[in-house]
Biopython code that builds the backbone (N, CA, C, O; Angstrom):
import numpy as np
from Bio.PDB.StructureBuilder import StructureBuilder

atoms = [
    (1, "MET", "N", (168.294, 253.482, 7.802)),
    (1, "MET", "CA", (169.285, 252.574, 8.310)),
    (1, "MET", "C", (168.574, 251.379, 8.911)),
    (1, "MET", "O", (167.893, 251.515, 9.928)),
    (2, "GLN", "N", (168.717, 250.214, 8.308)),
    (2, "GLN", "CA", (168.195, 249.006, 8.929)),
    (2, "GLN", "C", (168.987, 248.787, 10.202)),
    (2, "GLN", "O", (170.218, 248.789, 10.179)),
    (3, "THR", "N", (168.294, 248.599, 11.306)),
    (3, "THR", "CA", (168.962, 248.599, 12.597)),
    (3, "THR", "C", (168.686, 247.306, 13.355)),
    (3, "THR", "O", (168.133, 247.320, 14.455)),
    (4, "HIS", "N", (169.079, 246.198, 12.752)),
    (4, "HIS", "CA", (169.070, 244.919, 13.447)),
    (4, "HIS", "C", (170.392, 244.844, 14.200)),
    (4, "HIS", "O", (171.436, 244.569, 13.608)),
    (5, "ILE", "N", (170.344, 245.087, 15.493)),
    (5, "ILE", "CA", (171.559, 245.071, 16.292)),
    (5, "ILE", "C", (171.461, 243.948, 17.324)),
    (5, "ILE", "O", (170.422, 243.301, 17.455)),
    (6, "SER", "N", (172.531, 243.730, 18.036)),
    (6, "SER", "CA", (172.496, 242.728, 19.097)),
    (6, "SER", "C", (172.753, 243.404, 20.434)),
    (6, "SER", "O", (173.020, 244.604, 20.495)),
    (7, "ILE", "N", (172.672, 242.643, 21.475)),
    (7, "ILE", "CA", (172.873, 243.172, 22.820)),
    (7, "ILE", "C", (174.300, 243.709, 22.998)),
    (7, "ILE", "O", (174.544, 244.543, 23.871)),
    (8, "ASN", "N", (175.238, 243.235, 22.175)),
    (8, "ASN", "CA", (176.638, 243.638, 22.334)),
    (8, "ASN", "C", (177.219, 244.440, 21.181)),
    (8, "ASN", "O", (178.262, 245.072, 21.343)),
    (9, "SER", "N", (176.583, 244.430, 20.041)),
    (9, "SER", "CA", (177.190, 245.109, 18.891)),
    (9, "SER", "C", (176.102, 245.546, 17.907)),
    (9, "SER", "O", (174.983, 245.035, 17.939)),
    (10, "PRO", "N", (176.437, 246.476, 17.053)),
    (10, "PRO", "CA", (177.685, 247.215, 16.949)),
    (10, "PRO", "C", (177.800, 248.220, 18.091)),
    (10, "PRO", "O", (176.844, 248.470, 18.824)),
    (11, "GLY", "N", (178.984, 248.780, 18.217)),
    (11, "GLY", "CA", (179.197, 249.797, 19.229)),
    (11, "GLY", "C", (178.470, 251.082, 18.876)),
    (11, "GLY", "O", (178.180, 251.337, 17.707)),
    (12, "PHE", "N", (178.180, 251.883, 19.877)),
    (12, "PHE", "CA", (177.488, 253.145, 19.637)),
    (12, "PHE", "C", (178.310, 254.087, 18.771)),
    (12, "PHE", "O", (177.753, 254.880, 18.013)),
    (13, "ASP", "N", (179.620, 254.005, 18.879)),
    (13, "ASP", "CA", (180.453, 254.861, 18.039)),
    (13, "ASP", "C", (180.270, 254.527, 16.563)),
    (13, "ASP", "O", (180.289, 255.420, 15.716)),
    (14, "GLU", "N", (180.094, 253.246, 16.254)),
    (14, "GLU", "CA", (179.860, 252.847, 14.863)),
    (14, "GLU", "C", (178.491, 253.308, 14.361)),
    (14, "GLU", "O", (178.366, 253.783, 13.232)),
    (15, "ILE", "N", (177.475, 253.168, 15.198)),
    (15, "ILE", "CA", (176.128, 253.606, 14.829)),
    (15, "ILE", "C", (176.116, 255.116, 14.611)),
    (15, "ILE", "O", (175.557, 255.609, 13.632)),
    (16, "ASP", "N", (176.737, 255.837, 15.531)),
    (16, "ASP", "CA", (176.791, 257.292, 15.442)),
    (16, "ASP", "C", (177.529, 257.734, 14.178)),
    (16, "ASP", "O", (177.073, 258.644, 13.485)),
    (17, "LYS", "N", (178.648, 257.109, 13.876)),
    (17, "LYS", "CA", (179.417, 257.467, 12.683)),
    (17, "LYS", "C", (178.586, 257.253, 11.417)),
    (17, "LYS", "O", (178.586, 258.101, 10.525)),
    (18, "SER", "N", (177.883, 256.133, 11.337)),
    (18, "SER", "CA", (177.046, 255.872, 10.162)),
    (18, "SER", "C", (175.984, 256.940, 9.989)),
    (18, "SER", "O", (175.775, 257.444, 8.885)),
    (19, "ALA", "N", (175.316, 257.285, 11.076)),
    (19, "ALA", "CA", (174.268, 258.307, 10.999)),
    (19, "ALA", "C", (174.840, 259.643, 10.549)),
    (19, "ALA", "O", (174.249, 260.324, 9.711)),
    (20, "ARG", "N", (175.968, 260.013, 11.093)),
    (20, "ARG", "CA", (176.580, 261.295, 10.748)),
    (20, "ARG", "C", (177.110, 261.305, 9.314)),
    (20, "ARG", "O", (177.081, 262.340, 8.648)),
    (21, "ASP", "N", (177.591, 260.167, 8.842)),
    (21, "ASP", "CA", (178.026, 260.068, 7.447)),
    (21, "ASP", "C", (176.844, 260.282, 6.504)),
    (21, "ASP", "O", (176.966, 261.008, 5.518)),
    (22, "TYR", "N", (175.711, 259.662, 6.796)),
    (22, "TYR", "CA", (174.516, 259.865, 5.972)),
    (22, "TYR", "C", (174.043, 261.312, 6.051)),
    (22, "TYR", "O", (173.659, 261.906, 5.043)),
    (23, "ALA", "N", (174.074, 261.867, 7.242)),
    (23, "ALA", "CA", (173.618, 263.249, 7.422)),
    (23, "ALA", "C", (174.470, 264.226, 6.618)),
    (23, "ALA", "O", (173.950, 265.216, 6.106)),
    (24, "GLN", "N", (175.763, 263.965, 6.501)),
    (24, "GLN", "CA", (176.640, 264.850, 5.731)),
    (24, "GLN", "C", (176.260, 264.868, 4.251)),
    (24, "GLN", "O", (176.605, 265.806, 3.532)),
    (25, "LEU", "N", (175.560, 263.846, 3.804)),
    (25, "LEU", "CA", (175.087, 263.808, 2.422)),
    (25, "LEU", "C", (173.801, 264.604, 2.246)),
    (25, "LEU", "O", (173.290, 264.730, 1.133)),
    (26, "GLY", "N", (173.276, 265.141, 3.352)),
    (26, "GLY", "CA", (172.045, 265.915, 3.298)),
    (26, "GLY", "C", (170.803, 265.051, 3.261)),
    (26, "GLY", "O", (169.720, 265.526, 2.920)),
    (27, "LEU", "N", (170.954, 263.777, 3.613)),
    (27, "LEU", "CA", (169.838, 262.848, 3.549)),
    (27, "LEU", "C", (168.998, 262.870, 4.820)),
    (27, "LEU", "O", (169.512, 263.084, 5.918)),
    (28, "GLU", "N", (167.709, 262.648, 4.654)),
    (28, "GLU", "CA", (166.833, 262.400, 5.785)),
    (28, "GLU", "C", (167.210, 261.025, 6.332)),
    (28, "GLU", "O", (167.493, 260.103, 5.567)),
    (29, "LEU", "N", (167.211, 260.894, 7.635)),
    (29, "LEU", "CA", (167.594, 259.636, 8.262)),
    (29, "LEU", "C", (166.379, 258.977, 8.894)),
    (29, "LEU", "O", (165.616, 259.617, 9.618)),
    (30, "GLN", "N", (166.211, 257.691, 8.612)),
    (30, "GLN", "CA", (165.183, 256.892, 9.261)),
    (30, "GLN", "C", (165.840, 255.644, 9.833)),
    (30, "GLN", "O", (166.619, 254.973, 9.157)),
    (31, "VAL", "N", (165.519, 255.346, 11.074)),
    (31, "VAL", "CA", (165.967, 254.117, 11.709)),
    (31, "VAL", "C", (164.841, 253.110, 11.512)),
    (31, "VAL", "O", (163.737, 253.293, 12.026)),
    (32, "THR", "N", (165.124, 252.059, 10.772)),
    (32, "THR", "CA", (164.079, 251.090, 10.451)),
    (32, "THR", "C", (164.472, 249.709, 10.968)),
    (32, "THR", "O", (165.639, 249.431, 11.247)),
    (33, "GLU", "N", (163.474, 248.871, 11.082)),
    (33, "GLU", "CA", (163.669, 247.461, 11.452)),
    (33, "GLU", "C", (164.445, 247.315, 12.756)),
    (33, "GLU", "O", (165.246, 246.392, 12.906)),
    (34, "LEU", "N", (164.209, 248.224, 13.697)),
    (34, "LEU", "CA", (164.945, 248.213, 14.958)),
    (34, "LEU", "C", (164.552, 247.010, 15.806)),
    (34, "LEU", "O", (163.379, 246.812, 16.121)),
    (35, "ASP", "N", (165.527, 246.230, 16.161)),
    (35, "ASP", "CA", (165.396, 245.165, 17.148)),
    (35, "ASP", "C", (166.777, 244.904, 17.724)),
    (35, "ASP", "O", (167.787, 245.325, 17.159)),
    (36, "MET", "N", (166.815, 244.209, 18.848)),
    (36, "MET", "CA", (168.076, 243.959, 19.528)),
    (36, "MET", "C", (168.144, 242.484, 19.913)),
    (36, "MET", "O", (167.589, 242.067, 20.930)),
    (37, "ASP", "N", (168.821, 241.717, 19.098)),
    (37, "ASP", "CA", (168.945, 240.275, 19.314)),
    (37, "ASP", "C", (169.573, 239.990, 20.679)),
    (37, "ASP", "O", (170.630, 240.518, 21.026)),
    (38, "MET", "N", (168.885, 239.140, 21.435)),
    (38, "MET", "CA", (169.358, 238.766, 22.766)),
    (38, "MET", "C", (168.836, 237.364, 23.052)),
    (38, "MET", "O", (167.624, 237.145, 23.051)),
    (39, "LYS", "N", (169.721, 236.425, 23.294)),
    (39, "LYS", "CA", (169.340, 235.021, 23.450)),
    (39, "LYS", "C", (168.955, 234.637, 24.869)),
    (39, "LYS", "O", (168.388, 233.564, 25.080)),
    (40, "ASP", "N", (169.245, 235.481, 25.836)),
    (40, "ASP", "CA", (169.046, 235.170, 27.260)),
    (40, "ASP", "C", (168.082, 236.194, 27.842)),
    (40, "ASP", "O", (168.326, 237.397, 27.751)),
    (41, "ASN", "N", (166.993, 235.729, 28.436)),
    (41, "ASN", "CA", (166.049, 236.683, 29.019)),
    (41, "ASN", "C", (166.097, 236.684, 30.547)),
    (41, "ASN", "O", (165.077, 236.875, 31.209)),
    (42, "SER", "N", (167.282, 236.471, 31.090)),
    (42, "SER", "CA", (167.461, 236.580, 32.539)),
    (42, "SER", "C", (167.271, 238.044, 32.950)),
    (42, "SER", "O", (167.331, 238.943, 32.111)),
    (43, "GLU", "N", (167.045, 238.270, 34.231)),
    (43, "GLU", "CA", (166.862, 239.636, 34.724)),
    (43, "GLU", "C", (168.077, 240.497, 34.413)),
    (43, "GLU", "O", (167.939, 241.667, 34.054)),
    (44, "GLU", "N", (169.260, 239.923, 34.551)),
    (44, "GLU", "CA", (170.490, 240.668, 34.268)),
    (44, "GLU", "C", (170.541, 241.119, 32.816)),
    (44, "GLU", "O", (170.892, 242.264, 32.529)),
    (45, "MET", "N", (170.191, 240.221, 31.902)),
    (45, "MET", "CA", (170.241, 240.563, 30.480)),
    (45, "MET", "C", (169.108, 241.512, 30.090)),
    (45, "MET", "O", (169.297, 242.374, 29.232)),
    (46, "LEU", "N", (167.951, 241.367, 30.698)),
    (46, "LEU", "CA", (166.849, 242.300, 30.422)),
    (46, "LEU", "C", (167.237, 243.715, 30.842)),
    (46, "LEU", "O", (166.891, 244.685, 30.167)),
    (47, "GLN", "N", (167.953, 243.832, 31.955)),
    (47, "GLN", "CA", (168.419, 245.153, 32.398)),
    (47, "GLN", "C", (169.479, 245.692, 31.437)),
    (47, "GLN", "O", (169.473, 246.878, 31.108)),
    (48, "LYS", "N", (170.379, 244.830, 30.991)),
    (48, "LYS", "CA", (171.411, 245.249, 30.033)),
    (48, "LYS", "C", (170.765, 245.743, 28.741)),
    (48, "LYS", "O", (171.198, 246.741, 28.165)),
    (49, "GLN", "N", (169.730, 245.039, 28.291)),
    (49, "GLN", "CA", (169.013, 245.444, 27.082)),
    (49, "GLN", "C", (168.334, 246.805, 27.288)),
    (49, "GLN", "O", (168.350, 247.648, 26.391)),
    (50, "ALA", "N", (167.744, 247.014, 28.455)),
    (50, "ALA", "CA", (167.090, 248.292, 28.750)),
    (50, "ALA", "C", (168.099, 249.437, 28.696)),
    (50, "ALA", "O", (167.805, 250.506, 28.162)),
    (51, "ILE", "N", (169.272, 249.211, 29.244)),
    (51, "ILE", "CA", (170.315, 250.234, 29.233)),
    (51, "ILE", "C", (170.752, 250.524, 27.801)),
    (51, "ILE", "O", (170.938, 251.682, 27.425)),
    (52, "ARG", "N", (170.913, 249.476, 27.010)),
    (52, "ARG", "CA", (171.350, 249.679, 25.618)),
    (52, "ARG", "C", (170.282, 250.424, 24.816)),
    (52, "ARG", "O", (170.613, 251.304, 24.021)),
    (53, "TYR", "N", (169.007, 250.084, 25.015)),
    (53, "TYR", "CA", (167.944, 250.837, 24.330)),
    (53, "TYR", "C", (167.940, 252.297, 24.792)),
    (53, "TYR", "O", (167.769, 253.201, 23.974)),
    (54, "LYS", "N", (168.125, 252.534, 26.078)),
    (54, "LYS", "CA", (168.127, 253.912, 26.574)),
    (54, "LYS", "C", (169.261, 254.704, 25.933)),
    (54, "LYS", "O", (169.053, 255.827, 25.473)),
    (55, "ARG", "N", (170.439, 254.132, 25.904)),
    (55, "ARG", "CA", (171.579, 254.822, 25.304)),
    (55, "ARG", "C", (171.341, 255.075, 23.814)),
    (55, "ARG", "O", (171.682, 256.140, 23.300)),
    (56, "LEU", "N", (170.756, 254.096, 23.125)),
    (56, "LEU", "CA", (170.477, 254.256, 21.705)),
    (56, "LEU", "C", (169.508, 255.416, 21.464)),
    (56, "LEU", "O", (169.725, 256.231, 20.568)),
    (57, "PHE", "N", (168.451, 255.489, 22.255)),
    (57, "PHE", "CA", (167.487, 256.568, 22.078)),
    (57, "PHE", "C", (168.065, 257.921, 22.474)),
    (57, "PHE", "O", (167.621, 258.949, 21.964)),
    (58, "LEU", "N", (169.035, 257.940, 23.362)),
    (58, "LEU", "CA", (169.731, 259.195, 23.649)),
    (58, "LEU", "C", (170.537, 259.652, 22.437)),
    (58, "LEU", "O", (170.638, 260.849, 22.171)),
    (59, "TYR", "N", (171.109, 258.701, 21.704)),
    (59, "TYR", "CA", (171.786, 259.061, 20.452)),
    (59, "TYR", "C", (170.789, 259.644, 19.463)),
    (59, "TYR", "O", (171.092, 260.640, 18.805)),
    (60, "PHE", "N", (169.618, 259.053, 19.344)),
    (60, "PHE", "CA", (168.607, 259.589, 18.423)),
    (60, "PHE", "C", (168.290, 261.044, 18.779)),
    (60, "PHE", "O", (168.207, 261.905, 17.903)),
    (61, "LYS", "N", (168.116, 261.300, 20.071)),
    (61, "LYS", "CA", (167.818, 262.667, 20.510)),
    (61, "LYS", "C", (168.987, 263.598, 20.190)),
    (61, "LYS", "O", (168.775, 264.713, 19.712)),
    (62, "LYS", "N", (170.200, 263.159, 20.446)),
    (62, "LYS", "CA", (171.371, 263.986, 20.170)),
    (62, "LYS", "C", (171.471, 264.288, 18.683)),
    (62, "LYS", "O", (171.806, 265.409, 18.302)),
    (63, "TRP", "N", (171.188, 263.312, 17.844)),
    (63, "TRP", "CA", (171.225, 263.569, 16.398)),
    (63, "TRP", "C", (170.279, 264.697, 16.043)),
    (63, "TRP", "O", (170.643, 265.617, 15.309)),
    (64, "CYS", "N", (169.065, 264.627, 16.564)),
    (64, "CYS", "CA", (168.092, 265.694, 16.274)),
    (64, "CYS", "C", (168.589, 267.033, 16.811)),
    (64, "CYS", "O", (168.482, 268.055, 16.133)),
    (65, "ASP", "N", (169.124, 267.028, 18.016)),
    (65, "ASP", "CA", (169.664, 268.254, 18.607)),
    (65, "ASP", "C", (170.800, 268.816, 17.761)),
    (65, "ASP", "O", (170.993, 270.031, 17.707)),
    (66, "ASP", "N", (171.552, 267.940, 17.102)),
    (66, "ASP", "CA", (172.683, 268.353, 16.267)),
    (66, "ASP", "C", (172.277, 268.689, 14.829)),
    (66, "ASP", "O", (173.135, 268.966, 13.991)),
    (67, "GLY", "N", (170.972, 268.666, 14.544)),
    (67, "GLY", "CA", (170.488, 269.048, 13.222)),
    (67, "GLY", "C", (170.352, 267.915, 12.224)),
    (67, "GLY", "O", (170.042, 268.159, 11.058)),
    (68, "ILE", "N", (170.574, 266.687, 12.653)),
    (68, "ILE", "CA", (170.363, 265.553, 11.755)),
    (68, "ILE", "C", (168.865, 265.354, 11.591)),
    (68, "ILE", "O", (168.120, 265.368, 12.571)),
    (69, "LYS", "N", (168.429, 265.170, 10.361)),
    (69, "LYS", "CA", (167.003, 265.043, 10.057)),
    (69, "LYS", "C", (166.529, 263.607, 10.284)),
    (69, "LYS", "O", (166.253, 262.879, 9.330)),
    (70, "LEU", "N", (166.437, 263.209, 11.551)),
    (70, "LEU", "CA", (165.894, 261.891, 11.903)),
    (70, "LEU", "C", (164.378, 262.018, 11.922)),
    (70, "LEU", "O", (163.819, 262.716, 12.768)),
    (71, "THR", "N", (163.718, 261.351, 10.996)),
    (71, "THR", "CA", (162.268, 261.527, 10.850)),
    (71, "THR", "C", (161.452, 260.309, 11.264)),
    (71, "THR", "O", (160.224, 260.379, 11.307)),
    (72, "ASN", "N", (162.114, 259.193, 11.571)),
    (72, "ASN", "CA", (161.345, 257.993, 11.855)),
    (72, "ASN", "C", (162.199, 256.975, 12.605)),
    (72, "ASN", "O", (163.381, 256.800, 12.310)),
    (73, "VAL", "N", (161.586, 256.310, 13.573)),
    (73, "VAL", "CA", (162.164, 255.123, 14.205)),
    (73, "VAL", "C", (161.077, 254.065, 14.175)),
    (73, "VAL", "O", (160.008, 254.250, 14.758)),
    (74, "THR", "N", (161.344, 252.960, 13.499)),
    (74, "THR", "CA", (160.371, 251.886, 13.360)),
    (74, "THR", "C", (160.948, 250.593, 13.919)),
    (74, "THR", "O", (162.034, 250.166, 13.528)),
    (75, "PHE", "N", (160.216, 249.978, 14.829)),
    (75, "PHE", "CA", (160.631, 248.675, 15.365)),
    (75, "PHE", "C", (160.232, 247.567, 14.403)),
    (75, "PHE", "O", (159.246, 247.692, 13.677)),
    (76, "TRP", "N", (160.992, 246.494, 14.401)),
    (76, "TRP", "CA", (160.734, 245.356, 13.521)),
    (76, "TRP", "C", (159.927, 244.320, 14.291)),
    (76, "TRP", "O", (160.352, 243.178, 14.467)),
    (77, "GLY", "N", (158.754, 244.747, 14.743)),
    (77, "GLY", "CA", (157.860, 243.861, 15.474)),
    (77, "GLY", "C", (157.427, 244.492, 16.777)),
    (77, "GLY", "O", (157.851, 245.592, 17.130)),
    (78, "THR", "N", (156.577, 243.776, 17.480)),
    (78, "THR", "CA", (156.027, 244.277, 18.731)),
    (78, "THR", "C", (156.445, 243.414, 19.916)),
    (78, "THR", "O", (156.924, 243.929, 20.926)),
    (79, "THR", "N", (156.264, 242.105, 19.790)),
    (79, "THR", "CA", (156.539, 241.201, 20.905)),
    (79, "THR", "C", (157.664, 240.230, 20.568)),
    (79, "THR", "O", (157.905, 239.894, 19.408)),
    (80, "ASP", "N", (158.339, 239.795, 21.619)),
    (80, "ASP", "CA", (159.453, 238.859, 21.442)),
    (80, "ASP", "C", (159.047, 237.605, 20.671)),
    (80, "ASP", "O", (159.759, 237.172, 19.766)),
    (81, "ASN", "N", (157.921, 237.034, 21.024)),
    (81, "ASN", "CA", (157.544, 235.752, 20.421)),
    (81, "ASN", "C", (157.168, 235.862, 18.942)),
    (81, "ASN", "O", (157.102, 234.844, 18.253)),
    (82, "ARG", "N", (156.921, 237.070, 18.443)),
    (82, "ARG", "CA", (156.572, 237.255, 17.033)),
    (82, "ARG", "C", (157.742, 237.787, 16.214)),
    (82, "ARG", "O", (157.573, 238.160, 15.053)),
    (83, "SER", "N", (158.921, 237.823, 16.812)),
    (83, "SER", "CA", (160.093, 238.350, 16.122)),
    (83, "SER", "C", (160.599, 237.379, 15.063)),
    (83, "SER", "O", (160.511, 236.163, 15.232)),
    (84, "TRP", "N", (161.124, 237.920, 13.981)),
    (84, "TRP", "CA", (161.730, 237.121, 12.925)),
    (84, "TRP", "C", (162.970, 236.390, 13.445)),
    (84, "TRP", "O", (163.429, 235.433, 12.820)),
    (85, "LEU", "N", (163.509, 236.828, 14.570)),
    (85, "LEU", "CA", (164.699, 236.198, 15.129)),
    (85, "LEU", "C", (164.403, 234.867, 15.810)),
    (85, "LEU", "O", (165.321, 234.097, 16.091)),
    (86, "ASN", "N", (163.140, 234.594, 16.074)),
    (86, "ASN", "CA", (162.751, 233.327, 16.675)),
    (86, "ASN", "C", (162.425, 232.321, 15.584)),
    (86, "ASN", "O", (161.487, 232.502, 14.808)),
    (87, "ARG", "N", (163.201, 231.280, 15.541)),
    (87, "ARG", "CA", (162.991, 230.197, 14.576)),
    (87, "ARG", "C", (163.315, 228.887, 15.283)),
    (87, "ARG", "O", (163.877, 228.908, 16.378)),
    (88, "PRO", "N", (162.984, 227.780, 14.699)),
    (88, "PRO", "CA", (163.232, 226.502, 15.371)),
    (88, "PRO", "C", (164.680, 226.391, 15.859)),
    (88, "PRO", "O", (165.629, 226.530, 15.087)),
    (89, "GLY", "N", (164.816, 226.140, 17.147)),
    (89, "GLY", "CA", (166.129, 225.972, 17.736)),
    (89, "GLY", "C", (166.821, 227.262, 18.143)),
    (89, "GLY", "O", (167.937, 227.221, 18.660)),
    (90, "ALA", "N", (166.188, 228.404, 17.923)),
    (90, "ALA", "CA", (166.812, 229.690, 18.276)),
    (90, "ALA", "C", (165.756, 230.619, 18.858)),
    (90, "ALA", "O", (164.788, 230.972, 18.185)),
    (91, "SER", "N", (165.946, 231.005, 20.088)),
    (91, "SER", "CA", (165.041, 231.958, 20.727)),
    (91, "SER", "C", (165.757, 233.283, 20.905)),
    (91, "SER", "O", (166.958, 233.326, 21.170)),
    (92, "SER", "N", (165.006, 234.359, 20.757)),
    (92, "SER", "CA", (165.545, 235.692, 20.964)),
    (92, "SER", "C", (164.484, 236.535, 21.662)),
    (92, "SER", "O", (163.289, 236.249, 21.586)),
    (93, "TYR", "N", (164.942, 237.567, 22.333)),
    (93, "TYR", "CA", (164.063, 238.443, 23.100)),
    (93, "TYR", "C", (164.373, 239.894, 22.733)),
    (93, "TYR", "O", (164.827, 240.659, 23.585)),
    (94, "PRO", "N", (164.132, 240.289, 21.465)),
    (94, "PRO", "CA", (164.640, 241.556, 20.951)),
    (94, "PRO", "C", (163.750, 242.784, 21.136)),
    (94, "PRO", "O", (164.211, 243.907, 20.932)),
    (95, "MET", "N", (162.512, 242.601, 21.508)),
    (95, "MET", "CA", (161.549, 243.690, 21.435)),
    (95, "MET", "C", (161.295, 244.354, 22.793)),
    (95, "MET", "O", (161.905, 243.983, 23.796)),
    (96, "LEU", "N", (160.397, 245.331, 22.814)),
    (96, "LEU", "CA", (160.070, 246.067, 24.024)),
    (96, "LEU", "C", (158.988, 245.396, 24.864)),
    (96, "LEU", "O", (158.783, 245.751, 26.025)),
    (97, "PHE", "N", (158.295, 244.422, 24.266)),
    (97, "PHE", "CA", (157.207, 243.734, 24.947)),
    (97, "PHE", "C", (157.440, 242.230, 24.892)),
    (97, "PHE", "O", (157.960, 241.712, 23.904)),
    (98, "ASN", "N", (157.052, 241.527, 25.960)),
    (98, "ASN", "CA", (157.173, 240.073, 25.963)),
    (98, "ASN", "C", (155.985, 239.435, 25.237)),
    (98, "ASN", "O", (155.153, 240.136, 24.660)),
    (99, "ALA", "N", (155.914, 238.126, 25.269)),
    (99, "ALA", "CA", (154.863, 237.405, 24.546)),
    (99, "ALA", "C", (153.457, 237.742, 25.035)),
    (99, "ALA", "O", (152.493, 237.567, 24.290)),
    (100, "ASN", "N", (153.321, 238.217, 26.256)),
    (100, "ASN", "CA", (152.017, 238.586, 26.817)),
    (100, "ASN", "C", (151.706, 240.069, 26.666)),
    (100, "ASN", "O", (150.797, 240.584, 27.317)),
    (101, "LEU", "N", (152.452, 240.754, 25.815)),
    (101, "LEU", "CA", (152.322, 242.198, 25.597)),
    (101, "LEU", "C", (152.592, 243.012, 26.859)),
    (101, "LEU", "O", (152.081, 244.122, 27.009)),
    (102, "GLU", "N", (153.399, 242.457, 27.765)),
    (102, "GLU", "CA", (153.798, 243.172, 28.962)),
    (102, "GLU", "C", (155.079, 243.950, 28.662)),
    (102, "GLU", "O", (155.974, 243.456, 27.976)),
    (103, "LYS", "N", (155.150, 245.154, 29.180)),
    (103, "LYS", "CA", (156.330, 245.989, 28.967)),
    (103, "LYS", "C", (157.542, 245.348, 29.641)),
    (103, "LYS", "O", (157.491, 244.955, 30.806)),
    (104, "LYS", "N", (158.615, 245.255, 28.889)),
    (104, "LYS", "CA", (159.881, 244.775, 29.428)),
    (104, "LYS", "C", (160.697, 245.979, 29.903)),
    (104, "LYS", "O", (160.346, 247.117, 29.591)),
    (105, "PRO", "N", (161.766, 245.751, 30.643)),
    (105, "PRO", "CA", (162.643, 246.872, 30.990)),
    (105, "PRO", "C", (163.095, 247.656, 29.755)),
    (105, "PRO", "O", (163.300, 248.867, 29.837)),
    (106, "ALA", "N", (163.251, 246.987, 28.623)),
    (106, "ALA", "CA", (163.654, 247.664, 27.380)),
    (106, "ALA", "C", (162.684, 248.789, 27.016)),
    (106, "ALA", "O", (163.104, 249.830, 26.511)),
    (107, "TYR", "N", (161.412, 248.588, 27.263)),
    (107, "TYR", "CA", (160.413, 249.628, 27.002)),
    (107, "TYR", "C", (160.765, 250.898, 27.796)),
    (107, "TYR", "O", (160.751, 252.007, 27.262)),
    (108, "TYR", "N", (161.077, 250.706, 29.067)),
    (108, "TYR", "CA", (161.393, 251.846, 29.925)),
    (108, "TYR", "C", (162.719, 252.493, 29.523)),
    (108, "TYR", "O", (162.905, 253.698, 29.694)),
    (109, "GLY", "N", (163.631, 251.690, 28.993)),
    (109, "GLY", "CA", (164.861, 252.260, 28.458)),
    (109, "GLY", "C", (164.579, 253.147, 27.257)),
    (109, "GLY", "O", (165.105, 254.257, 27.165)),
    (110, "ALA", "N", (163.761, 252.669, 26.347)),
    (110, "ALA", "CA", (163.456, 253.422, 25.130)),
    (110, "ALA", "C", (162.762, 254.743, 25.432)),
    (110, "ALA", "O", (162.987, 255.730, 24.732)),
    (111, "ILE", "N", (161.927, 254.777, 26.455)),
    (111, "ILE", "CA", (161.234, 256.023, 26.783)),
    (111, "ILE", "C", (162.041, 256.886, 27.761)),
    (111, "ILE", "O", (161.553, 257.907, 28.246)),
    (112, "GLN", "N", (163.266, 256.470, 28.040)),
    (112, "GLN", "CA", (164.188, 257.246, 28.874)),
    (112, "GLN", "C", (163.731, 257.356, 30.327)),
    (112, "GLN", "O", (163.927, 258.392, 30.962)),
    (113, "HIS", "N", (163.133, 256.311, 30.846)),
    (113, "HIS", "CA", (162.672, 256.329, 32.233)),
    (113, "HIS", "C", (163.875, 256.509, 33.158)),
    (113, "HIS", "O", (164.907, 255.866, 32.962)),
    (114, "PRO", "N", (163.751, 257.383, 34.170)),
    (114, "PRO", "CA", (164.903, 257.658, 35.046)),
    (114, "PRO", "C", (165.370, 256.464, 35.867)),
    (114, "PRO", "O", (166.504, 256.464, 36.346)),
    (115, "ASP", "N", (164.537, 255.453, 36.043)),
    (115, "ASP", "CA", (164.941, 254.277, 36.816)),
    (115, "ASP", "C", (165.900, 253.377, 36.031)),
    (115, "ASP", "O", (166.518, 252.484, 36.611)),
    (116, "ILE", "N", (166.028, 253.599, 34.735)),
    (116, "ILE", "CA", (166.956, 252.811, 33.926)),
    (116, "ILE", "C", (168.275, 253.576, 33.888)),
    (116, "ILE", "O", (168.319, 254.697, 33.382)),
    (117, "PRO", "N", (169.358, 252.988, 34.417)),
    (117, "PRO", "CA", (170.636, 253.686, 34.405)),
    (117, "PRO", "C", (171.220, 253.722, 33.000)),
    (117, "PRO", "O", (170.738, 253.026, 32.107)),
    (118, "LEU", "N", (172.251, 254.525, 32.804)),
    (118, "LEU", "CA", (172.902, 254.598, 31.498)),
    (118, "LEU", "C", (174.013, 253.568, 31.341)),
    (118, "LEU", "O", (174.417, 253.263, 30.219)),
    (119, "TYR", "N", (174.510, 253.031, 32.448)),
    (119, "TYR", "CA", (175.599, 252.049, 32.370)),
    (119, "TYR", "C", (175.386, 250.982, 33.406)),
    (119, "TYR", "O", (176.189, 250.055, 33.512)),
]
sb = StructureBuilder()
sb.init_structure("model")
sb.init_model(0)
sb.init_chain("A")
sb.init_seg("    ")
for serial, (resi, resn, name, xyz) in enumerate(atoms, 1):
    if name == "N":
        sb.init_residue(resn, " ", resi, " ")
    sb.init_atom(name, np.array(xyz, "f"), 0.0, 1.0, " ", f" {name:<3s}", serial, name[0])
structure = sb.get_structure()
C-alpha cells in the first residue's frame, strides 16, 4: 500500500478498511512510501503529526495482532528537506527527522513513546 498521507487525511477508518480488504485476499501487506504531508512546522502541528504517526503505528501493531501479514513499513525518505513533497514554492515537513537529522516529535510517535498522547 503506497502510503502518502497528509496530516488530516485519509481517516484511520479508511486506512484500516483498505488493509483488511487486502488481508481478506490472503495477501502479504507492505506499507510503502510512507510520509505525511504537512505544510506547517509549528510546534502545534509537529505535535499533531507525532500523534497521527503514533496512532498509525498502533494500527500496524493491531493488524499484526489480528493476523494480518504486515511484513514491511518503508518511509519515503529520511529528512524533511529531502522529501519529494518539497518543490519550488511548496514546503512540507513529512518525515521523522528534520533537515539536520534531528528527531522530530513524529519520530517519538512512530516508536510509541509514552510522552506522545494518542489524541
